[in-house]
N, C-alpha and C positions, 0 to 999 in steps of 0.2 A: 503494496500498499505504499509506503515511505515513496517507491519509484515510479510509480503511479503519478504518487502527487507534485514530482519532479517535472514528471512530462506533460500532466494536464491539470495542473496545478491545485488551486489549496480546496477546490469544492468538486468533484467528480462521484459519476454511481459505476457502478458495474455491479452485473449478475452474479448472485450467488443462489446456484440451480436456478427457479423458477422465478426467484423475486428478486427484485430492483431495491440497490439498498445506496445511498449516498451517503461519502464519506468526507468527513472534514478533516484538515490539518492546519499545521499552523499557528502559531499564539493568536496573532489580530483575527484570522477568521472563526478558532472555538473560542475565545472569550467572546466575541460578537455573539456567537448563535448562543451561548451559556448563559452570559448575564443582559444581553440586551432583550434577547428572543428566549428569553429561560421559559414564558408559557406557551411561547407556538411551539418550542423542541422539547415540550416537559413532559410528555408520555413516556411510559416504559414499552422499549419494543417486547415485541409477543413470541420471543425466541421459545422453539417447539421445546428444548429441554427440558429449560425452565419453567415452563408452561406445563409438561409431563410432570416435573419435580412438585412442583409446590401448588398448582393447579389455582396461580392468580392471589394465592394467599403470603401474607409474611409483608416483608417489608421491602427488599432488594428487589423483587421481581412480580410485586404485585402492580395494580392499575387503579387508576381513576379514583375516586373517592375512598376507595378501601385504603389506596398507598396512604392521599392526603391523613386519612384519622390514624394509621395505626403510626404514620414517621411522628407528626404531631405529639399522641402516648407514649411513644419513645424515648425522643427524645428531653417531654417533662420527667419522664420517670426513672431515665437514667440519671440526670442532674440532680434530682430527689435522691438519687443514691450515691452522689458524690462526683458524677463522671465530669470531668474540668474543674473538680473543686479539691480543695485541700485533702476532704476523706478520701478521696481516691488515691491521692499520693503513700498515703500510709499504708493502703492494701499493696503499691507498686512496694514500698519500701522493704516490707516484710516478705512479699515474693523474693525479693533482689536477696534477700537473707540466704533463704532457702536455696535459690538457684545459687549463690559464690558458695555454698558448703557443699553441691553438688560437684562444681569444677574442682573445690579444692581436693575432692576425693581423689579426685585421678592423679593428684602427686604430679602434675606436669606430664604427665603421660597422652600421648594423640587418643582423641576420644572424638566419638560421631554426637554433634550439636544440636541436629534435625530435632528428633522426639524430645530434647531438654529442654529447648528451647518453644517448642510450641506449648507442651507442657507450662513450663512458667507463665507466656504472654497467655495461654489460655485461660489460667486460673484468676487471672484479674477478673476476668467478663463474665466468668464461672460463677467468679464471690459473688457478682450482682444480680448474676441470671439468677443461682438455686441459693445463695446464702452460703455459701461454704468453699473451702477450696480441696484440690482433689494431691494425696500425695501422688508424687513422680512414678513409682512403680504401681499405684492401684492398678489392676487389670482392666477394669470397666472402662477408666480413664484414658488407655493407653487406646484400645479398642477403640473409642471416640473419636480420638486423635488422628488413627488412622482411616476411620471412615470417611472423616472430612477430607483430609491428605488425599486418600486414592480418589475422591472423587474432583476435586479440584485436578489432580494431574489428568483426569479421566477427560472433563468435559474441554479442559483446555488443548485435546488431543486430535488428530485428523478423523479418527471415525466418530466423535459426537460433532464435529464439522458436519462432516456427513447426513449424518441425521436430521441436524437443524437446516441443509439442502434439501433433504428428501425424507420426511417424518415416516411416508411410511415403510420404509426401506427396516424403521425400528424391531421388526422382531431378526432380523438379521444379523446384526450387531450385537454382539457379547459384550463390549463395551457399555452398551446404552442397558443392557440385563444389568452389570455391575451396577451402576451409577443406582438404578431404582431399587438394586437390592441391598444398597450400604445407606440408601433414604431410608427403606422402611425400617432396618435397623435402629438410626439415630433416632427417627420418628418413633418408634415403642419406646425409647429408654425415655424418652422427653414425655411422652404422655406419662408413664408409670411415676416417671419425679413430678408433674405437676399433680397427680393424684394425691402423692404421701402430701403436698403441700396444702390439697384441697381440706383435710383429713384434721390439719392445724389451723389451720386458717385464722387468723384474730384479725379484724378489722383495724385495731387498734397498737396493732404490734407486724407491722410491715418488715416481714424480711429480707423481702429478698423482690425481684424485677418480676418471676411468677405469681407472688403475691398479689401484687399490685396488679395484675393482668385478670385476677379471680375475683380480686374486690370489684374491681371494676366491670366484668363480666358478670357480676349478681345484679348490681348496680342498671343494666344495660337489660336486665334479662326481659324485658317487656316489650324489647324494640325486635325486630325482626329483619335489621338488615345484614347482621352477621359478620359485625367487625369485631367482636369480641368472644368469637365463639372458638369452641376449642380444638379446630381444626387451625383457625387463623395462628392462634398460641404457640402449637408445634412449629408452626413453619416460621413462624418471627424470631423465635427460640432458637431454632437451628440457623436463620440467616446471621442472628448475632454469632453465637457460637461460633462460625466458620467466618465473618468477617474482623472477629474481635481475636481471630488466631493467626490467621493465614498471613494477611498482609505484614502486621509488625513482628512476626518471627520471623519470617522472610528477609524484610530491611534488616534487621538484628544481623541476621548470619550474613548479609551482604557485607554489613558494616564491618564483623569481623575478618572476611576476606579481605577485603580494602585496607583496614590497617595491617595485614599481612603482608600483603603485597606492596605498602609505600611505609615502609616504619620509619622514617621521616617524619610525615603526618603523624601517626603513632605516637611519636616521640612528644611531638609540641601539644597535641591531645590531651598525654600522662600529664607532665610538667603542669599544663594550666590546671586540669582538675588537681593535683596534689599541693599546687599553691590555693587554689580556691577552696577546696574541700576538706583535702587531707585524707584522713582515712573514715570521716565520715560519710555519711550515703548521701548523694546529692536531694538536691533539695528544690521546688519550683523558682525560689529566691534568688539562687545560684544561676539560674540562665542567663540575667540580664551582666552578669561579672564574667561570663564565659564566652566570649564571641567568635576564640575561633573553635571550640566546641561544636558550639552552635550552627557555626556554617558547615565543619565537617559532617555534621547530622543531617543538614539539608542537601549536600551534595552526594551523600548516601543514596539519598531517596531519589535525588534527579537523574544521577548516574547508573542507580540499578536498574530504575525505571522498571517495577516489577509488574505494571499495569498497563499492557502499551497501548488497552484501548478503555474508556471507562462504560461503563455499565451501558450497553443499547438503548440508544432512545428513539421515540416515534413524534413523526408532527401531529400535534392535536388539532390542526385547520388546515389548508393550503395558506403556501407562506411565500412569500418574493424574497429570494435570500442574495444578498450579494447580486441582484439582477438572475436571478435564476426562482425557475418556478418548481416548487416543489409539494407536492397532493399531500395534502392528511394521511397518516396511516403508514408514511415512510418511513421506512426504518434509518434509523443516522447512527452512523460509525465514527466515535470521537477518538480522532486518531491523537492520543494523548505523549506519546512517542517523539512525533514533530513538535509538539508544543518544545518537550525537555531536550531537545536536540534542534530547534529553530535557532540559525546561523545569525538569524537578526536579534536574540533578544542575550546568547550566551558568547561569551569570546573564545571559548575553547570548547564547544559542545560535544566533541568524541574523547573530551579527556576527564580524567578525575581532576577538580582542580576546587579547591575549598575556596579559593580568590572569588569565587562567582557570588559570593555571599561577602564579600568583605568591602571596605571603600578603604581609600588612601590613609586613615588614620586605625585601619584594623579592626573598626567599629562592624558589630551585622548588619548586616544590609536585606529585607526582603523583597526578593523581586518580584515581580508581576506576572512572568512567566513560569514560577513556580508551581504548577498544577500535576501533583503526582497521582492525586485521587479523584481530578475533576473538578468543577466548579458551579457557582449557580446553586439551587436546591436538586441536592443529588439525593 
């Protein structure tokens, strides 16, 4: 798609099987679409594999009013349980201590980081969703992490891409069957979990995201719209579970890899951490005192480019965008890679370079073209 954009420009269309999609690339075009035309490009696309898995439920792949109501409830509830506040910082610091002990237990010998990092990161969102954390060796927890990781890998593969183009072929594709089998197992765990929460539910003592949803469900039970149904809860929890694990864990593993590859940058980060924090745990207030480390973290996200495209959009109406007519219901692919590597926005787009986020005085600078996870109402 990057090569096609270089040949045909920042807006072009292509056929994916029988379906015509429009691809947007480059910082100016993507920003214009997501920020200035957020309503016109505001619907989630109907991707066959996600329609099959979630059936329009949850938050990431739902549509219309269900998406709006579920999103509003989720953001409010997550904030109430500390997301973006000091309360979540305490949970992160606690989880860091567990992770550090695991690292130390290997006594400097090589070890595989994938599962450990997934478990540590997942425990943060799990503590909000379920009101508890899991031990890194808990077999049930490890199984859930495996199910999510395998589905993320398979959904990004050629077999599922073929299914999205030609859904009728699903019964022939083994990966399609595996994804649905994993979905069923994950959903079964979530159903058992919220049933346990329902038995202990106390309106005056909400201990988790699931508690808050179940209480809202009871308040809305007279309505027939189904926004707070059990099916929507299962899909929503699975969305947050996966989204709260894979992206952060993968970013951290990229960070470890890049610090190994660039020891001179690692040394500067280490020196700044030692100077500002010492042997204590990092806190939010340290960020402004650590411009180089902040720049390195942002550059890791830009360079690692873990989401080459955002969640596909769909036009909510016929729209004229930059002199192109795009009909209602057209799938829109946002090429985030083209923004993070836009040569008009980054001095060295293909090089790992923390200076992208530092000014001449060495102070941290947030760049407008830093869009690792999209923009607008995601």
